C-alpha positions in Angstrom: 27.0 -31.5 -1.7 25.3 -29.8 1.3 22.8 -31.9 3.2 19.6 -30.3 4.3 17.7 -31.2 7.5 14.6 -31.6 5.4 13.8 -32.9 2.0 13.1 -30.0 -0.3 11.6 -31.8 -3.3 9.1 -34.0 -1.6 8.2 -31.4 1.0 8.7 -34.0 3.7 10.2 -32.4 6.8 12.7 -34.7 8.6 13.3 -32.4 11.6 12.2 -33.5 15.0 8.9 -32.1 16.4 10.6 -29.5 18.6 12.6 -28.2 15.6 9.4 -28.0 13.5 7.4 -26.2 16.2 8.2 -22.7 14.8 6.7 -23.7 11.5 3.2 -24.3 12.9 1.2 -21.2 12.0 -2.0 -22.3 13.6 -3.7 -20.1 16.1 -2.8 -21.3 19.7 -5.5 -22.9 21.8 -6.9 -21.2 24.8 -4.2 -20.6 27.4 -1.3 -21.9 25.3 0.5 -18.7 24.3 -2.7 -16.8 23.5 -1.3 -13.5 24.8 1.9 -13.8 22.8 -0.1 -14.6 19.7 -2.3 -11.5 20.2 0.8 -9.3 20.7 2.4 -10.7 17.6 -0.8 -9.9 15.6 -0.6 -6.3 16.9 3.0 -5.9 16.0 2.4 -7.3 12.5 -0.4 -4.8 12.0 1.9 -1.9 13.1 4.6 -3.2 10.8 2.2 -3.4 7.9 1.0 0.1 8.4 4.6 1.4 8.5 5.4 -0.6 5.3 2.6 1.3 3.5 4.2 4.6 4.5 7.6 3.3 3.3 6.1 2.5 -0.1 4.5 5.9 -0.2 7.8 7.6 0.6 9.5 5.7 -2.2 6.7 6.6 -4.7 6.9 10.2 -3.7 10.7 10.3 -4.3 10.3 8.7 -7.7 7.4 11.1 -8.6 9.7 14.0 -7.8 12.3 12.6 -10.0 9.7 12.3 -12.9 10.0 8.5 -12.9 6.3 8.1 -13.2 6.0 4.4 -14.0 8.1 3.3 -11.0 6.4 5.9 -8.8 3.0 4.5 -9.8 4.1 0.9 -8.9 5.3 2.0 -5.5 2.2 4.1 -4.8 -0.1 1.2 -5.9 1.8 -1.0 -3.4 1.3 1.6 -0.7 -2.5 1.8 -1.2 -2.7 -1.9 -1.4 -1.2 -2.2 2.0 -2.8 1.0 3.4 -6.0 1.9 1.5 -6.4 4.9 3.8 -3.3 6.8 2.6 -4.9 9.8 1.0 -1.5 11.2 0.0 -0.7 8.1 -2.1 -4.1 8.3 -3.9 -3.5 12.0 -4.6 -0.1 11.3 -6.1 -1.5 8.5 -8.2 -4.1 11.0 -9.5 -1.3 13.4 -10.4 0.6 10.7 -12.3 -2.6 9.8 -14.2 -3.2 13.4 -15.0 0.3 13.7 -16.5 -0.3 10.5 -18.6 -3.7 11.9 -19.8 -6.2 9.4 -18.4 -9.2 11.6 -17.3 -11.4 8.8 -15.9 -8.6 7.2 -13.9 -7.4 10.6 -12.7 -10.8 11.7 -11.5 -11.5 8.4 -9.7 -8.1 8.4 -7.9 -8.6 12.1 -7.0 -12.1 11.3 -5.7 -10.7 8.6 -3.5 -8.1 11.0 -2.1 -10.7 13.7 -1.4 -13.0 11.2 0.2 -10.2 10.2 2.6 -8.9 13.8 3.2 -11.2 16.7 2.1 -8.2 19.1 2.2 -7.2 17.6 -1.2 -10.0 19.6 -2.8 -8.0 22.8 -2.4 -4.7 21.1 -3.4 -6.4 19.8 -6.6 -7.6 23.3 -7.4 -4.1 24.8 -7.2 -2.0 21.8 -8.4 -0.5 22.3 -11.9 -1.3 18.7 -12.8 -5.0 19.4 -12.7 -5.1 22.7 -14.5 -6.3 21.0 -17.7 -9.4 19.8 -15.9 -10.5 23.3 -14.9 -14.1 23.9 -16.0 -14.7 20.1 -16.5 -18.0 19.2 -14.8 -16.8 16.0 -13.3 -13.6 17.6 -11.9 -15.7 20.4 -10.4 -18.0 18.0 -8.7 -15.0 16.4 -6.9 -13.4 19.6 -5.7 -16.7 21.3 -4.6 
């Protein structure tokens, strides 16, 4: 049997203080690594933003392969991480349009247009939204 440096079941950590130091997630006090902490926060924010784009790329690939349910999951993850990704909101609207949910489609499309007004024109010409042509709610969004 492999021995662990800490007890897993009870949660009691048997490591010495220096070995546990990296586990302390508290914000450093003034002067004690404050700059490093701020830099780590900036790097984490950048990585999070990039992660949203990665999920968007995965969702877009799945959408192009007509794997809509998996694409929807990936795109939902993308907008959860980066709510400002208009591209992801637009693709989610396209998926909902294919599935037939008018209310969801229009709310997702409205969010994309709110973030990037250029999606008004894309929605007019996109084949997934042809069935909403002439619909009053759809027309309000793309005007």
